[in-house]
Structures are given as C-alpha cells and as structure tokens.
DOTORRO-993026 format. One record per residue: residue number from 1; residue in three letters; x, y, z of N, C-alpha, C, O in turn. Coordinates in pm, 1 decimal. Layout:
# DOTORRO-993026
   seq   type        n.x        n.y        n.z       ca.x       ca.y       ca.z        c.x        c.y        c.z        o.x        o.y        o.z
   NUM    Ala          X          Y          Z          X          Y          Z          X          Y          Z          X          Y          Z
...
***
This chain:
# DOTORRO-993026
   seq   type        n.x        n.y        n.z       ca.x       ca.y       ca.z        c.x        c.y        c.z        o.x        o.y        o.z
     1    Met       85.4     -139.0        8.2       -4.1        3.5        3.1       76.0      109.6       -7.8       29.1      204.9      -69.9
     2    Ser      228.5      123.6       53.2      281.5      245.4       67.8      355.3      267.8     -103.8      417.1      368.2     -139.3
     3    Arg      332.5      168.9     -173.1      382.4      212.4     -301.0      274.8      249.1     -398.5      294.1      245.4     -520.0
     4    Leu      165.6      283.4     -345.9       51.0      285.6     -428.7       74.8      448.5     -523.2       71.5      461.9     -645.6
     5    Phe       95.4      543.8     -430.5      116.1      670.0     -487.9      243.0      677.3     -590.7      228.3      743.6     -693.4
     6    Pro      372.3      608.5     -565.0      457.5      613.5     -658.4      433.4      548.1     -781.0      502.3      570.5     -880.4
     7    Cys      339.7      468.8     -779.5      283.1      367.6     -884.0      207.5      435.7     -971.3      208.0      410.4    -1091.8
     8    Ile      136.0      528.2     -916.9       35.8      623.9     -985.8      105.4      727.1    -1045.8       65.7      776.7    -1151.3
     9    Leu      212.5      766.8     -985.0      301.8      878.9    -1027.3      373.3      846.7    -1173.0      375.6      920.8    -1271.3
    10    Ile      434.0      707.9    -1158.0      505.7      659.8    -1258.1      398.7      632.9    -1368.6      442.9      677.4    -1474.5
    11    Ala      281.6      580.3    -1384.3      205.7      575.7    -1456.3      155.4      724.4    -1548.4      134.8      724.2    -1669.8
    12    Leu      144.8      825.7    -1473.0      107.9      954.9    -1510.6      223.3     1009.8    -1578.7      209.4     1098.5    -1662.9
    13    Asp      344.2      959.1    -1545.0      473.2     1013.3    -1611.7      464.6      954.9    -1758.6      472.5     1029.1    -1856.5
    14    Val      447.0      808.8    -1769.3      455.2      746.7    -1871.3      337.6      807.5    -1979.7      366.7      836.0    -2095.9
    15    Leu      224.6      820.1    -1933.2      117.3      882.4    -2013.5      138.4     1013.6    -2067.6      118.8     1050.7    -2183.3
    16    Ala      187.7     1089.9    -1953.7      232.9     1241.1    -2034.8      342.3     1218.1    -2144.2      336.1     1282.0    -2249.2
    17    Ala      441.9     1128.5    -2121.6      529.6     1101.0    -2219.1      473.6     1043.2    -2350.7      524.7     1080.2    -2456.4
    18    Leu      370.1      953.4    -2351.1      317.0      910.0    -2458.8      221.5     1017.5    -2531.5      195.7     1006.4    -2651.3
    19    Val      171.3     1120.6    -2453.5       88.5     1218.4    -2496.6      188.5     1309.6    -2602.0      162.7     1337.2    -2719.2
    20    Tyr      311.0     1347.8    -2523.6      385.1     1441.3    -2619.0      442.3     1381.4    -2730.7      464.5     1455.2    -2826.7
    21    Ala      478.0     1234.6    -2741.2      529.8     1177.0    -2831.8      419.1     1171.1    -2958.4      436.4     1219.3    -3070.3
    22    Val      317.3     1109.0    -2916.8      211.9     1097.2    -3030.1      140.8     1224.4    -3081.3      136.6     1244.1    -3202.8
    23    Gln       91.9     1300.6    -3006.1       32.9     1420.5    -3033.9      116.1     1547.0    -3084.7       85.9     1608.6    -3187.0
    24    Asp      216.5     1576.8    -3008.1      298.4     1677.2    -3051.1      427.5     1633.9    -3149.5      476.0     1696.0    -3244.1
    25    Gly      458.2     1528.1    -3102.5      597.1     1472.6    -3174.9      711.9     1541.9    -3103.0      815.8     1562.6    -3165.8
    26    Asp      701.6     1576.2    -2986.1      794.6     1651.4    -2918.1      884.3     1545.7    -2839.5      842.7     1506.2    -2730.6
    27    Trp      998.7     1500.5    -2886.5     1085.9     1396.0    -2846.0     1157.9     1435.4    -2714.2     1188.0     1351.4    -2629.4
    28    Arg     1185.1     1574.4    -2701.1     1261.0     1627.2    -2589.8     1186.3     1606.1    -2448.8     1236.5     1562.5    -2345.2
    29    Arg     1047.3     1650.1    -2471.8      952.0     1617.4    -2371.2      918.5     1468.7    -2341.7      900.7     1428.2    -2226.8
    30    Phe      910.6     1385.1    -2458.1      906.3     1265.3    -2411.2     1003.2     1177.3    -2345.8      981.2     1079.0    -2275.1
    31    Ile     1123.2     1233.6    -2384.4     1258.2     1175.0    -2309.9     1263.5     1210.0    -2159.4     1297.5     1136.9    -2066.4
    32    Tyr     1218.4     1349.7    -2156.3     1202.4     1409.3    -2001.2     1099.4     1328.2    -1916.1     1137.4     1300.6    -1802.4
    33    Trp      989.8     1290.9    -1948.7      892.3     1232.6    -1901.4      912.5     1094.2    -1856.8      874.6     1051.8    -1747.6
    34    Ile      982.3     1016.4    -1958.1     1035.1      878.9    -1937.4     1136.5      877.5    -1822.3     1124.0      810.4    -1719.9
    35    Ala     1243.9      963.9    -1853.0     1336.6      991.9    -1743.9     1277.7      999.9    -1604.1     1330.5      938.3    -1511.6
    36    Ala     1170.5     1074.0    -1587.2     1087.2     1105.7    -1450.5     1048.5      973.3    -1413.5     1083.0      927.2    -1304.7
    37    Ala      983.9      912.3    -1489.9      932.5      776.5    -1437.3     1044.3      677.6    -1415.6     1020.0      585.1    -1338.1
    38    Val     1156.3      682.8    -1468.9     1259.0      581.9    -1443.7     1311.2      600.5    -1314.9     1338.2      511.5    -1234.3
    39    Leu     1327.2      752.9    -1296.7     1393.0      795.3    -1170.2     1294.4      762.6    -1062.7     1340.0      708.4     -962.0
    40    Thr     1152.8      789.8    -1069.3     1075.7      765.0     -968.0     1064.8      604.7     -934.0     1033.9      559.9     -823.6
    41    Ala     1101.0      516.0    -1067.6     1080.7      360.1    -1037.4     1230.8      323.9     -961.6     1248.8      226.3     -888.9
    42    Ser     1310.4      403.7     -988.8     1467.9      367.1     -944.5     1456.6      380.7     -791.1     1509.6      300.9     -713.9
    43    Val     1378.4      495.4     -749.7     1396.7      527.7     -591.1     1284.1      443.8     -515.2     1294.9      404.8     -398.9
    44    Thr     1178.0      422.5     -595.8     1066.2      339.0     -515.0     1100.9      191.7     -496.7     1073.5      136.6     -390.1
    45    Phe     1168.2      116.5     -610.3     1194.7        4.7     -609.9     1341.8      -43.8     -594.9     1367.4     -164.2     -594.7
***
C-alpha cells in the first residue's frame, strides 16, 4: 500500500510521455517524462 502513490505517479509520467510523443511529436519532452518515470521507479523499487 505504501507504493500506491509512486506507482500512480509512474503511470502518469508514462502517459504524459506518450501524449507528447504521439500528439506533438516533441521527443525532448517525451524523454524528459520517461526519465522522470525511470527515476521514480528506481527510487521506489
């Protein structure tokens, strides 16, 4: 239960990355949000 919020945050980061990649084609922001998800995952797990 203590990992619920980080998992939600990781999912939101990945979804934000997908929106930037698909809708805008902005690869820099895609990489930024994927890096945020990876950082959150590495700290959480």
